[in-house]
C-alpha positions as CSV (number, residue, x, y, z in Angstrom):
1,M,61.2,159.0,-42.9
2,S,58.5,157.4,-44.8
3,N,58.2,154.7,-42.1
4,I,56.0,157.0,-40.0
5,L,53.8,157.7,-43.0
6,E,53.4,153.9,-43.6
7,E,52.4,153.6,-39.9
8,I,49.8,156.3,-40.3
9,I,48.4,154.6,-43.4
10,E,48.2,151.3,-41.5
11,L,46.5,152.9,-38.5
12,K,44.0,154.8,-40.7
13,M,43.2,151.5,-42.6
14,H,42.5,149.8,-39.3
15,I,40.4,152.6,-37.9
16,I,38.3,152.8,-41.1
17,Y,37.7,149.0,-40.9
18,I,36.6,149.4,-37.2
19,I,34.3,152.3,-38.1
20,T,32.7,150.3,-40.9
21,K,32.1,147.5,-38.4
22,E,30.7,150.0,-35.9
23,I,28.3,151.2,-38.6
24,E,27.1,147.6,-39.2
25,Y,26.5,147.1,-35.5
26,L,24.7,150.4,-35.1
27,R,22.4,149.5,-38.0
28,T,21.5,146.2,-36.3
29,F,21.2,147.8,-32.9
30,N,24.0,145.6,-31.5
31,F,25.2,148.1,-29.0
32,Y,27.4,145.7,-27.0
33,E,29.6,145.0,-30.0
34,F,29.5,148.7,-31.0
35,K,30.8,149.8,-27.6
36,A,33.5,147.1,-27.7
37,L,34.7,148.4,-31.0
38,Q,34.6,152.0,-29.8
39,V,37.2,151.1,-27.2
40,I,39.5,149.6,-29.9
41,E,38.9,152.7,-32.1
42,G,39.8,154.9,-29.2
43,D,43.1,153.1,-28.6
44,L,43.9,153.3,-32.3
45,L,43.1,157.0,-32.4
46,I,45.6,157.6,-29.5
47,L,48.3,155.8,-31.5
48,L,47.4,157.8,-34.6
49,N,47.6,161.1,-32.6
50,D,51.0,160.2,-31.4
51,K,52.2,159.7,-35.0
52,Y,50.5,163.0,-36.0
53,N,52.4,164.8,-33.2
54,K,55.7,163.4,-34.6
55,I,54.9,164.9,-38.0
56,K,53.9,168.2,-36.5
57,N,57.3,168.4,-34.8
58,N,59.1,167.5,-38.1
59,K,57.2,168.7,-41.2
60,N,60.1,167.6,-43.3
61,I,58.7,164.0,-43.1
62,I,56.0,165.1,-45.6
63,L,57.9,167.7,-47.5
64,Y,60.7,165.3,-48.4
65,C,58.5,162.3,-49.1
66,T,59.3,161.3,-52.7
67,N,56.7,158.4,-52.7
68,D,53.8,160.0,-54.5
69,K,51.8,156.8,-54.2
70,M,52.1,156.9,-50.4
71,I,50.9,160.6,-50.2
72,E,48.0,159.7,-52.6
73,T,47.1,156.7,-50.4
74,L,47.2,158.8,-47.3
75,S,45.0,161.5,-48.9
76,M,42.5,158.9,-50.1
77,L,42.4,157.3,-46.6
78,C,41.8,160.7,-44.9
79,I,38.8,161.3,-47.2
80,K,37.5,157.8,-46.6
81,F,37.9,158.2,-42.9
82,D,35.9,161.5,-42.9
83,K,33.2,159.9,-44.9
84,Y,32.7,156.9,-42.7
85,L,32.9,159.0,-39.6
86,M,30.2,161.2,-40.9
87,I,28.0,158.2,-41.7
88,K,28.6,156.8,-38.2
89,H,27.7,160.1,-36.5
90,N,24.6,160.5,-38.7
91,I,23.4,157.0,-37.6
92,M,24.1,157.8,-34.0
93,A,22.2,161.2,-34.3
94,K,19.2,159.4,-35.7
95,Y,19.2,156.8,-33.0
96,N,19.5,159.5,-30.3
97,K,16.5,161.4,-31.8
98,L,14.5,158.2,-31.4
99,H,15.4,157.7,-27.7
């Protein structure tokens, strides 16, 4: 059961890495690399959504997870994901105001 949570953690880590790279490229106005990373991010988000749907269909996966460290890691990654996504969107909004 915890295998799917491990997969979600792995996907979240990859997506966070991609978003941090997107932020770097946005800050340097490298839109070619930014757009290439957006494609990868989109593919990873599709995979992540598939995993989330499996959990929605079987909530016991989380309810019976006895690995507190795994739940803690997943919670921390969700917070980090939201933070970096907000930063990315703020930079994009600033850029859009300029153009």
